Kinemage of the C-alpha trace (Angstrom):
@kinemage 1
@onewidth
@group {chain A} dominant
@subgroup {mainchain}
@vectorlist {calphas} color= white
{ca met a 1} P 11.712 74.228 84.050
{ca ile a 2} L 12.570 72.571 80.721
{ca ser a 3} L 12.670 68.777 80.656
{ca asn a 4} L 15.763 66.798 79.933
{ca ser a 5} L 15.845 65.767 76.263
{ca asn a 6} L 16.383 62.176 77.401
{ca asp a 7} L 13.034 62.228 79.225
{ca pro a 8} L 10.607 63.802 76.722
{ca pro a 9} L 6.815 63.972 76.758
{ca thr a 10} L 5.496 60.679 75.448
{ca thr a 11} L 2.423 59.411 73.667
{ca val a 12} L 1.686 55.693 73.465
{ca asp a 13} L -0.567 54.508 70.680
{ca val a 14} L -2.037 51.038 71.324
{ca ile a 15} L -4.177 49.075 68.879
{ca gln a 16} L -5.917 45.938 70.110
{ca glu a 17} L -8.510 43.784 68.385
{ca val a 18} L -11.251 42.449 70.662
{ca lys a 19} L -13.010 39.125 70.139
{ca pro a 20} L -16.499 39.681 68.673
{ca gly a 21} L -19.081 39.655 71.450
{ca cys a 22} L -16.520 40.564 74.133
{ca glu a 23} L -16.710 44.323 73.638
{ca gln a 24} L -18.709 45.058 76.813
{ca ala a 25} L -16.355 43.046 79.030
{ca phe a 26} L -13.373 44.705 77.334
{ca glu a 27} L -14.912 48.151 77.921
{ca glu a 28} L -15.111 47.389 81.664
{ca ile a 29} L -11.455 46.339 81.751
{ca leu a 30} L -10.507 49.356 79.667
{ca leu a 31} L -12.257 51.632 82.171
{ca gly a 32} L -10.305 50.049 85.034
{ca leu a 33} L -7.051 50.335 83.103
{ca thr a 34} L -7.546 54.009 82.234
{ca glu a 35} L -8.626 54.881 85.786
{ca ala a 36} L -5.500 53.158 87.125
{ca ala a 37} L -3.297 55.100 84.677
{ca lys a 38} L -4.725 58.379 85.995
{ca thr a 39} L -3.230 57.672 89.415
{ca phe a 40} L 0.333 57.618 88.050
{ca asp a 41} L 2.618 60.648 88.131
{ca gly a 42} L 2.843 62.423 84.812
{ca his a 43} L -0.333 60.982 83.288
{ca leu a 44} L -1.752 63.656 80.965
{ca gly a 45} L -4.785 61.841 79.634
{ca val a 46} L -6.112 59.020 77.529
{ca asn a 47} L -8.249 58.914 74.416
{ca val a 48} L -10.155 55.809 73.387
{ca phe a 49} L -11.203 55.332 69.787
{ca arg a 50} L -13.804 52.625 69.538
{ca pro a 51} L -14.258 50.212 66.635
{ca thr a 52} L -15.884 51.296 63.420
{ca asp a 53} L -15.812 47.809 61.870
{ca phe a 54} L -17.707 45.453 64.174
{ca thr a 55} L -16.609 42.337 62.272
{ca his a 56} L -13.078 43.146 63.501
{ca pro a 57} L -13.564 45.257 66.656
{ca glu a 58} L -10.292 47.163 66.869
{ca tyr a 59} L -9.727 49.643 69.682
{ca arg a 60} L -7.153 52.391 69.616
{ca ile a 61} L -6.053 53.685 73.020
{ca val a 62} L -3.765 56.726 73.219
{ca phe a 63} L -2.040 57.411 76.545
{ca lys a 64} L -0.085 60.629 77.146
{ca phe a 65} L 2.586 61.099 79.817
{ca asp a 66} L 4.638 64.165 80.632
{ca his a 67} L 7.901 62.188 80.642
{ca leu a 68} L 9.111 58.886 79.220
{ca ser a 69} L 10.291 57.897 82.718
{ca asn a 70} L 6.721 58.244 84.068
{ca leu a 71} L 5.415 56.134 81.178
{ca arg a 72} L 7.980 53.460 82.005
{ca arg a 73} L 6.838 53.413 85.656
{ca trp a 74} L 3.267 52.888 84.436
{ca glu a 75} L 4.328 50.178 81.974
{ca asn a 76} L 6.256 48.306 84.685
{ca ser a 77} L 3.511 48.576 87.304
{ca ala a 78} L 1.760 45.586 88.819
{ca ile a 79} L -1.663 47.210 88.383
{ca arg a 80} L -1.171 47.637 84.620
{ca ser a 81} L 0.025 44.043 84.337
{ca thr a 82} L -3.075 42.819 86.205
{ca trp a 83} L -5.456 44.727 83.920
{ca leu a 84} L -3.652 43.515 80.784
{ca gln a 85} L -3.832 39.900 81.971
{ca arg a 86} L -7.597 40.286 82.438
{ca ala a 87} L -7.904 41.692 78.924
{ca glu a 88} L -5.923 38.874 77.265
{ca lys a 89} L -8.825 36.399 77.204
{ca leu a 90} L -11.001 39.017 75.449
{ca thr a 91} L -8.559 39.977 72.691
{ca met a 92} L -7.169 38.496 69.493
{ca gly a 93} L -3.592 38.729 68.349
{ca ser a 94} L -0.952 40.820 69.980
{ca arg a 95} L -1.237 44.491 70.881
{ca lys a 96} L 0.314 46.884 68.402
{ca met a 97} L 2.107 49.640 70.288
{ca gln a 98} L 3.976 52.698 69.152
{ca val a 99} L 5.708 55.171 71.456
{ca leu a 100} L 6.003 58.731 70.140
{ca thr a 101} L 8.181 61.421 71.719
{ca gly a 102} L 9.086 64.991 70.889
{ca leu a 103} L 7.409 67.334 68.424
{ca glu a 104} L 5.262 64.649 66.852
{ca thr a 105} L 3.416 64.273 70.150
{ca trp a 106} L 1.909 67.738 69.760
{ca phe a 107} L -0.884 66.493 67.528
{ca thr a 108} L -0.156 63.755 65.064
{ca leu a 109} L -0.669 60.072 65.379
{ca pro a 110} L 0.255 57.451 62.810
{ca thr a 111} L -2.523 56.982 60.305
{ca gln a 112} L -4.623 53.891 60.818
{ca arg a 113} L -8.175 53.001 59.944
{ca ala a 114} L -9.794 54.181 63.178
{ca ile a 115} L -8.288 57.649 63.672
{ca val a 116} L -7.236 60.728 61.819
{ca pro a 117} L -5.249 63.644 63.204
{ca pro a 118} L -7.266 66.717 64.176
{ca pro a 119} L -8.185 69.060 61.318
{ca arg a 120} L -5.438 71.543 60.495
{ca tyr a 121} L -7.550 74.511 61.583
{ca lys a 122} L -7.885 72.986 65.083
{ca met a 123} L -4.134 72.417 65.282
{ca leu a 124} L -3.562 76.015 64.161
{ca val a 125} L -6.002 77.424 66.735
{ca ile a 126} L -4.511 75.398 69.623
{ca thr a 127} L -0.943 76.236 68.579
{ca cys a 128} L -1.780 79.963 68.438
{ca val a 129} L -3.585 79.820 71.793
{ca ala a 130} L -0.498 78.214 73.324
{ca ala a 131} L 2.280 80.018 71.442
{ca phe a 132} L 1.052 83.616 71.710
{ca pro a 133} L 1.158 83.924 75.515
{ca thr a 134} L 4.276 81.753 75.728
{ca leu a 135} L 6.174 83.914 73.236
{ca asn a 136} L 5.063 87.120 74.948
{ca leu a 137} L 6.147 85.791 78.338
{ca ile a 138} L 9.531 84.775 76.910
{ca asn a 139} L 9.967 88.211 75.343
{ca leu a 140} L 9.025 89.923 78.585
{ca ile a 141} L 11.550 87.895 80.573
{ca leu a 142} L 14.406 87.266 78.122
{ca gln a 143} L 14.587 90.281 75.834
{ca pro a 144} L 15.910 92.692 78.491
{ca leu a 145} L 18.641 90.153 79.260
{ca leu a 146} L 19.478 89.508 75.605
{ca val a 147} L 19.532 93.124 74.386
{ca ile a 148} L 23.341 93.125 74.289
{ca leu a 149} L 23.407 90.230 71.801
{ca pro a 150} L 23.167 90.520 68.006
{ca pro a 151} L 19.574 90.262 66.675
{ca leu a 152} L 20.069 86.859 65.016
{ca leu a 153} L 21.473 85.342 68.205
{ca arg a 154} L 18.571 86.841 70.237
{ca ser a 155} L 16.152 85.335 67.751
{ca leu a 156} L 17.876 81.926 67.917
{ca ile a 157} L 17.793 81.845 71.722
{ca thr a 158} L 14.143 82.935 71.793
{ca thr a 159} L 13.233 80.270 69.237
{ca val a 160} L 15.018 77.499 71.143
{ca val a 161} L 13.366 78.505 74.433
{ca leu a 162} L 9.938 78.813 72.763
{ca leu a 163} L 10.099 75.423 71.048
{ca ser a 164} L 11.470 73.739 74.181
{ca leu a 165} L 8.680 75.147 76.331
{ca met a 166} L 6.039 74.333 73.709
{ca thr a 167} L 7.242 70.739 73.330
{ca tyr a 168} L 7.926 69.838 76.954
{ca val a 169} L 5.653 72.063 79.019
{ca val a 170} L 2.894 73.897 77.168
{ca met a 171} L 1.547 71.641 74.402
{ca pro a 172} L 1.187 68.446 76.464
{ca arg a 173} L -1.004 70.371 78.915
{ca val a 174} L -2.917 72.368 76.290
{ca thr a 175} L -3.555 69.245 74.218
{ca lys a 176} L -4.925 67.504 77.313
{ca leu a 177} L -7.095 70.513 78.139
{ca phe a 178} L -8.580 70.616 74.622
{ca ala a 179} L -8.529 66.843 73.947
{ca gly a 180} L -12.315 66.637 73.683
{ca trp a 181} L -12.299 69.265 70.923
{ca leu a 182} L -9.195 67.974 69.130
{ca tyr a 183} L -10.187 64.298 69.284
{ca pro a 184} L -13.977 64.135 69.696
{ca lys a 185} L -15.317 60.766 70.766
{ca ile a 186} L -16.593 58.661 67.907
């Protein structure tokens, strides 16, 4: 089933600076927060990028959800609010958050000091691993039904179905499955 375009897969990129000396306490809260997120419908995973500059300990936390509506349920939950209140006394400044939806959620994140997107060869390998079986399955199912249509129209329909499945179904799951390889822990 293809998702409604108004409820796309969603990645949330959060940057939070932690008060020097409070990193261990923040790590404990972060563990509780990420474990709580796992219990919510549609949670596809979380990646934590730890500080590289210990004079300004900045954490980047990337949450992935299968649908924007499931992210919103998580964001409005009492458990998330409780964990964030506990974290407030350990952090400086306000959280920087960016919500990404659609094709950009396949791999890329905005560039910041603490993270870079996966190398292009990794993105190519994962895309091929996901696209090859998906395209063959689409061809197996759709081509017999589309044989009466002109070739360009068949190609258009196949492309739309492929990209829809890749964006809303396949890549969120494949990216989660290979997250450790795509985004190795620092």
